[in-house]
C-alpha positions, -999 to 999 in steps of 0.1 A, spaced: -2 0 -3 12 38 -10 20 63 14 3 93 13 8 130 10 -9 161 12 6 190 -8 -5 226 0 -7 240 -38 -8 213 -58 -19 235 -94 13 259 -93 48 255 -110 66 236 -83 39 221 -64 21 209 -99 58 191 -101 61 176 -73 20 164 -71 26 149 -106 62 129 -93 53 127 -58 28 98 -73 56 74 -74 63 68 -37 26 80 -23 -15 88 -34 -12 120 -37 -43 150 -23 -39 185 -31 -59 211 -9 -64 243 -39 -93 270 -46 -104 248 -71 -94 273 -102 -68 253 -119 -68 217 -125 -47 195 -111 -19 167 -119 -43 137 -130 -38 112 -101 -42 137 -76 -73 140 -47 -82 173 -50 -94 192 -16 -109 227 -24 -107 253 4 -86 292 5 -64 286 31 -71 322 45 -107 310 55 -92 292 89 -126 271 88 -126 264 54 -89 250 53 -96 229 88 -128 213 78 -111 204 43 -81 186 60 -105 174 88 -129 157 59 -104 129 50 -104 115 86 -66 104 76 -31 108 86 -9 118 60 30 103 63 41 140 54 25 174 40 39 196 14 32 232 22 45 252 -13 23 283 -7 32 295 30 38 326 27 39 344 60 26 338 94 -4 332 98 0 305 66 34 288 94 10 292 129 -19 273 108 8 249 99 16 244 139 -17 239 148 -43 224 121 -18 206 96 0 185 127 -33 171 140 -29 153 105 7 146 100 43 145 116 69 152 90 63 188 71 81 206 44 81 240 35 93 259 9 106 297 16 136 318 -7 163 330 -8 151 364 -5 150 364 27 186 378 32 197 411 30 206 419 -5 232 440 -2 252 415 24 252 380 7 277 360 11 293 344 -18 281 317 -16 259 319 5 250 298 41 223 291 57 232 319 81 234 352 77 224 387 78 184 393 69 163 415 59 151 422 92 184 429 101 186 463 86 151 466 81 120 454 57 114 480 27 73 476 21 83 467 -12 101 442 -3 67 422 15 71 390 -1 103 386 12 95 404 51 69 381 51 85 350 43 110 359 70 83 359 92 69 330 84 101 313 87 108 330 124 73 308 135 91 274 120 126 289 136 110 297 175 90 262 175 128 248 167 142 267 192 115 254 226 118 222 210 81 232 207 73 220 171 45 190 171 59 181 134 94 167 120 98 202 97 122 209 68 119 243 48 137 251 17 156 284 8 158 285 -33 167 308 -50 160 310 -93 134 287 -91 128 273 -137 111 246 -157 78 238 -172 50 259 -155 70 292 -150 80 317 -171 115 321 -186 139 349 -175 159 355 -137 169 394 -137 159 423 -146 147 440 -173 139 402 -186 124 386 -156 96 358 -156 89 375 -198 62 354 -213 75 365 -247 114 360 -238 117 333 -266 100 355 -292 120 382 -286 157 362 -288 146 338 -318 134 374 -338 171 386 -324 158 418 -306 183 429 -280 180 424 -246 184 451 -218 207 437 -185 208 462 -155 249 459 -149 250 434 -184 239 408 -161 271 404 -142 256 388 -109 259 356 -99 233 330 -104 226 294 -92 189 285 -113 177 252 -100 151 231 -122 117 223 -112 120 190 -113 155 187 -86 137 208 -61 106 189 -63 129 156 -58 147 173 -33 118 179 -14 107 143 -15 145 129 -9 143 148 24 113 132 42 134 105 57 161 120 60 163 126 102 190 158 94 168 170 77 147 174 105 138 213 119 167 226 101 168 252 69 186 246 39 198 272 7 191 252 -18 200 259 -62 213 236 -91 244 223 -104 265 256 -120 266 289 -109 271 311 -137 267 351 -145 229 359 -154 238 372 -189 246 335 -191 216 319 -186 197 343 -224 224 328 -239 223 297 -236 185 298 -247 199 317 -276 219 285 -284 192 263 -279 168 283 -300 199 290 -328 196 330 -323 229 345 -308 217 370 -276 219 402 -283 230 424 -246 226 458 -241 237 471 -206 212 493 -183 239 512 -158 232 503 -129 241 529 -105 213 544 -96 186 514 -107 180 495 -71 170 534 -59 143 534 -87 130 499 -85 138 487 -48 114 455 -60 147 442 -76 170 449 -47 170 412 -44 177 401 -84 206 433 -79 234 404 -59 252 371 -61 227 342 -60 252 308 -49 248 289 -28 270 265 -3 246 227 -4 275 214 19 245 210 46 224 196 28 246 173 11 255 164 41 221 159 54 220 131 33 198 146 4 210 135 -34 221 177 -48 205 187 -79 218 175 -111 202 188 -140 226 210 -158 216 252 -167 216 238 -209 196 204 -201 167 219 -180 162 255 -202 160 230 -232 134 207 -214 115 243 -200 117 255 -237 104 224 -254 74 225 -223 62 253 -239 62 240 -274 29 222 -264 
């Protein structure tokens, strides 16, 4: 008999791939608002997690103990408390997705370890509310870890740029998550990259991240821990775009947008205008196989999925 997994989310880029891949080992349920289709074979649960009673009713209606719950949409303190107070009634194992944006971009290490200077230590501007809320979410779990009060064995991942089927292409301003990026490159149009795209990045292919989430479930050294995660290669952001051009058979033309004054004018991009590479030694030591999909292979598979 297969083990049982619940995904909070299940119809997004990461959660959808996770739901599909998890079915090799688990019978899978996914809780969503019911607005997008789920992958084949996934059992639907419908509720808006913003409605606490509906959230509890949807999960409790199954009268089930899941072997693991994956929370792909834990965005703030309320969601973290919801996991600790509600999800813990139905599982002993939780895996949560955070973000590398919790680090203060002006003081990131190269490569970045799990420890560092975080955004709340220098103030969280309104433009960074996504990152700020993610960090506040982490604090709820960290406080429970520190006081041995976490009711589940919990693992938190901090990915940087995720790419692959289900996501928009583009990792750097001003061509970040851009639906028409392949067409722009194929037509030979000039791309405008801040600083010429010189900052380092370590994108992770979506299947690799989903696999790491699955692989960590039975690894005791991942319990009540946070991990940085990225792909096997660190490259300049411009190289990401050049690889797309090579796959499409069109050399990429890049024009540099001056870096001076850009962050001040566009604070929403502060988290991109820094090196985003990670020390994965803690993850390796915990026994989780490291991501292995090359950037070229991952981008090729990403582009192929867009042709379907």
